[in-house]
C-alpha positions as CSV (number, residue, x, y, z in Angstrom):
1,X,262.0,-25.1,-13.9
2,X,262.3,-21.8,-15.7
3,X,263.7,-21.6,-19.2
4,X,266.4,-19.4,-20.7
5,X,267.2,-18.3,-24.3
6,X,269.9,-15.9,-25.4
7,X,271.4,-14.9,-28.7
8,X,274.6,-12.8,-29.0
9,X,276.1,-11.0,-32.0
10,X,274.4,-8.7,-34.4
11,X,270.7,-9.4,-34.6
12,X,268.5,-7.1,-36.7
13,X,265.1,-5.8,-35.5
14,X,263.0,-8.1,-37.7
15,X,265.0,-11.2,-36.5
16,X,264.7,-10.1,-32.9
17,X,260.9,-9.8,-33.2
18,X,260.7,-13.3,-34.8
19,X,262.9,-14.7,-32.0
20,X,260.7,-13.2,-29.3
21,X,257.6,-14.6,-30.8
22,X,259.2,-18.0,-31.3
23,X,260.5,-18.1,-27.7
24,X,257.2,-17.0,-26.3
25,X,255.3,-19.5,-28.4
26,X,257.6,-22.3,-27.1
27,X,257.9,-21.3,-23.5
28,X,254.3,-20.2,-22.9
29,X,253.2,-23.9,-23.3
30,X,254.8,-24.8,-20.0
31,X,256.2,-21.7,-18.3
32,X,253.0,-20.1,-17.2
33,X,254.1,-17.5,-14.6
34,X,255.8,-14.9,-16.7
35,X,257.7,-14.0,-19.9
36,X,260.3,-11.3,-20.2
37,X,263.2,-10.2,-22.3
38,X,265.9,-7.6,-22.7
39,X,267.5,-6.5,-26.0
40,X,270.8,-4.6,-25.7
41,X,272.5,-2.4,-28.3
42,X,275.4,0.1,-27.8
43,X,272.9,3.1,-27.8
44,X,269.6,1.6,-26.6
45,X,267.9,-1.0,-24.5
46,X,264.4,-2.6,-24.9
47,X,263.0,-4.2,-21.8
48,X,259.7,-6.1,-21.5
49,X,258.2,-8.2,-18.6
50,X,254.7,-9.8,-18.8
51,X,252.9,-11.7,-16.1
52,X,250.8,-13.8,-18.5
53,X,252.9,-15.3,-21.3
54,X,249.8,-16.3,-23.4
55,X,248.8,-12.6,-23.6
56,X,252.1,-11.4,-25.2
57,X,251.2,-9.6,-28.5
58,X,254.7,-8.3,-29.3
59,X,256.9,-5.5,-28.0
60,X,255.8,-1.9,-28.4
61,X,252.9,-2.7,-30.7
62,X,250.6,0.2,-31.3
63,X,246.8,0.4,-31.2
64,X,246.3,-2.7,-29.1
65,X,243.4,-2.3,-26.5
66,X,244.5,-2.5,-22.9
67,X,242.3,-5.5,-22.2
68,X,244.2,-7.5,-24.9
69,X,247.6,-6.8,-23.5
70,X,249.6,-8.8,-21.0
71,X,249.9,-7.5,-17.4
72,X,253.4,-6.1,-17.4
73,X,255.8,-3.4,-18.4
74,X,257.6,-2.2,-21.5
75,X,260.5,0.2,-21.6
76,X,262.5,1.6,-24.6
77,X,262.3,0.6,-28.3
78,X,263.6,-2.5,-30.0
79,X,267.1,-1.6,-31.4
80,X,267.7,-1.7,-35.1
81,X,270.6,-4.1,-34.3
82,X,270.9,-5.9,-30.9
83,X,274.1,-7.3,-29.6
84,X,272.5,-9.3,-26.8
85,X,269.0,-10.6,-26.6
86,X,267.9,-12.6,-23.4
87,X,264.5,-14.1,-23.0
88,X,263.0,-16.0,-20.0
89,X,260.0,-18.1,-19.4
90,X,259.1,-18.4,-15.7
91,X,257.8,-21.2,-13.6
92,X,257.4,-19.7,-10.2
93,X,259.0,-20.9,-6.9
94,X,257.7,-17.8,-5.1
95,X,255.1,-15.0,-5.6
96,X,253.5,-14.7,-9.0
97,X,253.5,-11.1,-10.0
98,X,255.0,-8.8,-12.8
99,X,257.7,-7.7,-10.4
100,X,259.1,-11.2,-10.2
101,X,259.3,-11.8,-14.0
102,X,262.9,-12.1,-15.3
103,X,265.1,-10.5,-16.4
104,X,265.6,-8.3,-13.3
105,X,267.2,-4.9,-13.6
106,X,269.6,-3.0,-11.4
107,X,270.8,0.2,-13.0
108,X,272.7,-1.0,-16.1
109,X,272.7,-4.7,-15.1
110,X,270.1,-7.3,-16.2
111,X,269.9,-10.8,-14.8
112,X,267.9,-13.9,-15.8
113,X,268.1,-17.3,-14.0
114,X,266.5,-20.7,-14.5
115,X,267.1,-22.3,-11.1
116,X,266.8,-21.5,-7.5
117,X,269.2,-20.0,-5.0
118,X,269.1,-19.5,-1.2
119,X,271.1,-17.0,0.9
120,X,273.5,-18.9,3.2
121,X,274.9,-15.9,5.1
122,X,273.6,-14.0,8.1
123,X,270.0,-13.0,8.0
124,X,271.0,-9.4,8.6
125,X,273.2,-9.4,5.5
126,X,270.6,-11.0,3.2
127,X,270.1,-9.0,0.0
128,X,266.7,-7.5,-0.6
129,X,264.2,-8.0,-3.4
130,X,261.0,-6.1,-4.3
131,X,258.6,-9.1,-4.2
132,X,260.7,-11.8,-2.5
133,X,262.4,-13.4,-5.5
134,X,265.7,-15.1,-4.9
135,X,267.1,-14.2,-8.4
136,X,266.6,-10.5,-7.7
137,X,268.4,-10.9,-4.4
138,X,271.3,-12.5,-6.3
139,X,271.4,-9.6,-8.8
140,X,271.5,-7.1,-6.0
141,X,274.4,-9.0,-4.3
142,X,276.4,-9.1,-7.6
143,X,275.7,-5.5,-8.3
144,X,277.2,-4.6,-4.9
145,X,280.6,-5.9,-6.3
146,X,280.6,-9.5,-5.1
147,X,282.3,-12.1,-7.3
148,X,281.1,-15.4,-8.8
149,X,283.8,-17.2,-6.8
150,X,282.3,-15.9,-3.5
151,X,278.9,-17.1,-4.6
152,X,279.8,-20.7,-3.7
153,X,280.0,-19.8,0.0
154,X,277.2,-17.1,0.0
155,X,274.5,-18.9,-2.0
156,X,273.1,-22.4,-2.1
157,X,271.2,-23.6,-5.2
158,X,271.4,-24.5,-8.8
159,X,270.8,-23.4,-12.3
160,X,272.2,-21.1,-15.0
161,X,272.5,-17.3,-14.6
162,X,272.8,-14.7,-17.4
163,X,274.1,-11.3,-16.3
164,X,274.4,-8.6,-18.9
165,X,275.8,-5.1,-18.6
166,X,274.1,-2.7,-21.0
167,X,276.7,0.0,-20.6
168,X,279.6,-2.0,-21.9
169,X,277.6,-4.5,-24.0
170,X,279.1,-7.5,-22.3
171,X,277.7,-10.5,-20.5
172,X,278.7,-13.3,-18.1
173,X,276.9,-16.7,-18.1
174,X,277.3,-18.8,-15.0
175,X,276.3,-22.4,-15.4
176,X,275.9,-24.3,-12.1
177,X,274.2,-27.6,-11.5
178,X,271.6,-27.2,-14.2
179,X,271.4,-27.6,-17.9
180,X,272.3,-25.1,-20.6
181,X,273.1,-25.6,-24.3
182,X,275.0,-23.4,-26.8
183,X,275.5,-23.4,-30.5
184,X,277.7,-21.2,-32.7
185,X,275.9,-18.9,-35.2
186,X,276.7,-19.5,-38.8
187,X,277.8,-15.9,-39.4
188,X,279.8,-13.6,-37.2
189,X,281.1,-14.3,-33.8
190,X,277.7,-14.7,-32.0
191,X,276.3,-17.7,-30.1
192,X,272.9,-19.0,-29.2
193,X,272.1,-20.4,-25.7
194,X,269.0,-22.2,-24.4
195,X,267.9,-24.5,-21.6
196,X,267.0,-27.3,-23.9
197,X,268.7,-28.4,-27.1
198,X,265.5,-29.1,-29.0
199,X,264.1,-25.6,-28.0
200,X,267.3,-24.0,-29.3
201,X,267.1,-25.7,-32.7
202,X,263.3,-25.0,-33.1
203,X,263.5,-21.4,-32.1
204,X,266.4,-20.7,-34.5
205,X,264.7,-22.5,-37.3
206,X,261.4,-20.6,-36.8
207,X,263.3,-17.3,-36.8
208,X,265.7,-18.1,-39.7
209,X,268.8,-18.0,-37.6
210,X,271.4,-20.3,-39.1
211,X,273.7,-22.4,-36.9
212,X,277.2,-23.6,-37.6
213,X,277.1,-26.3,-34.9
214,X,274.7,-28.6,-33.2
215,X,273.7,-27.7,-29.6
216,X,276.5,-28.4,-27.1
217,X,275.9,-29.0,-23.4
218,X,277.8,-26.6,-21.2
219,X,279.5,-27.9,-18.1
220,X,279.7,-26.1,-14.8
221,X,281.5,-23.0,-16.0
222,X,281.8,-19.2,-16.3
223,X,281.5,-17.8,-19.9
224,X,282.3,-14.2,-20.7
225,X,280.7,-12.7,-23.8
226,X,282.4,-9.7,-25.4
227,X,280.8,-6.7,-27.1
228,X,281.1,-8.5,-30.5
229,X,279.0,-11.4,-29.3
230,X,281.9,-13.9,-29.2
231,X,283.2,-15.9,-26.3
232,X,286.0,-13.7,-25.0
233,X,287.0,-15.8,-22.0
234,X,285.9,-18.7,-19.8
235,X,286.8,-20.1,-16.4
236,X,286.0,-23.2,-14.3
237,X,283.6,-22.5,-11.5
238,X,282.7,-24.3,-8.3
239,X,279.0,-23.4,-8.8
240,X,276.6,-22.5,-6.0
241,X,277.0,-24.1,-2.5
242,X,274.3,-26.0,-0.7
243,X,272.6,-26.5,2.6
244,X,272.2,-30.0,4.1
245,X,268.7,-30.2,2.5
246,X,267.7,-28.7,-0.8
247,X,264.5,-29.1,-2.9
248,X,264.3,-29.4,-6.7
249,X,261.0,-28.9,-8.5
250,X,260.3,-30.6,-11.8
251,X,257.0,-30.3,-13.7
252,X,255.3,-33.6,-14.6
253,X,253.1,-34.4,-17.6
254,X,249.8,-34.3,-15.6
255,X,250.3,-30.6,-14.8
256,X,251.6,-31.2,-11.2
257,X,255.2,-31.6,-10.2
258,X,257.8,-33.8,-8.6
259,X,259.6,-32.5,-5.6
260,X,262.9,-34.1,-4.9
261,X,264.7,-33.5,-1.6
262,X,268.5,-33.8,-1.3
263,X,270.4,-34.3,1.9
264,X,274.2,-33.9,2.0
265,X,274.2,-33.9,-1.8
266,X,272.3,-37.2,-2.1
267,X,268.7,-37.8,-3.1
268,X,266.7,-39.2,-0.2
269,X,263.1,-38.4,-0.8
270,X,260.8,-37.9,-3.8
271,X,257.2,-36.7,-3.7
272,X,254.7,-36.5,-6.6
273,X,252.2,-33.7,-6.3
274,X,249.0,-34.1,-8.4
275,X,247.4,-30.9,-9.7
276,X,245.1,-29.8,-12.4
277,X,247.3,-27.0,-13.4
278,X,250.9,-25.8,-13.0
279,X,251.1,-25.0,-9.3
280,X,252.1,-21.8,-7.7
281,X,255.0,-22.3,-5.4
282,X,255.7,-20.1,-2.4
283,X,258.0,-21.3,-0.4
284,X,288.7,-14.1,-16.6
285,X,287.5,-10.6,-16.1
286,X,285.9,-8.4,-18.7
287,X,287.6,-5.3,-20.1
288,X,284.9,-3.2,-18.4
289,X,286.4,-4.2,-15.0
290,X,283.0,-4.4,-13.3
291,X,283.1,-6.4,-10.1
292,X,279.8,-8.1,-10.7
293,X,281.1,-9.5,-14.0
294,X,284.1,-11.5,-12.6
């Protein structure tokens, strides 16, 4: 499974750099198929996506020879003060390439996802993606003005989704049948989110980000983050729908994975795949009023 990290509220450039190094250091141990992030400020955006997490040397670092850099892309400059910082470590369930590294971008929208979704509608209406990634399909569907409520009937799957709008500086976090933890920052209105509670604490400790609470597990829910980094609104959510049979991948300690099949919502088959390495699989509204955010 992929891993997510996000911090909201005012975060200065030095702290953002420390956070990115800490997140990359933690996630590169197990998430081998990509590392990416977006840092959003009222007047600027920094966006980086790297195919090889182990080759991340920092964002916009000068005088690094090309052969030492990760295969990826960098846009913008790290803001002096970010209001939203999202980072993602990828374990692939489809093609491994820089184009499939999260977060995905559609104009002013950025999306990162730590699960798997599948289009349930007509094949002719299926959203497109550049390199066949389901998360980018979901972003394009949301950007077209569709709502989270409609996602239950349109998409099968699981996981947590972070959708940020760089224009209005707001974000929606949709937590489905996956895990995501949050903790309140000690100062200001900001929050920290991460896939694992231990990761959240370690990353903040390494980056000198002080917390006011222990990590709290988030139930299936929609959370709306305002421009000041605080939780502005929340709502219950039905989550994603499902087909009769779904598959969930979980990495095992030997470097392979466990594949669990679900039929009619119940576990009915489990298969252990041995491998010498991590396998490549192919297989209430905001003030801004944007349809994709509600």
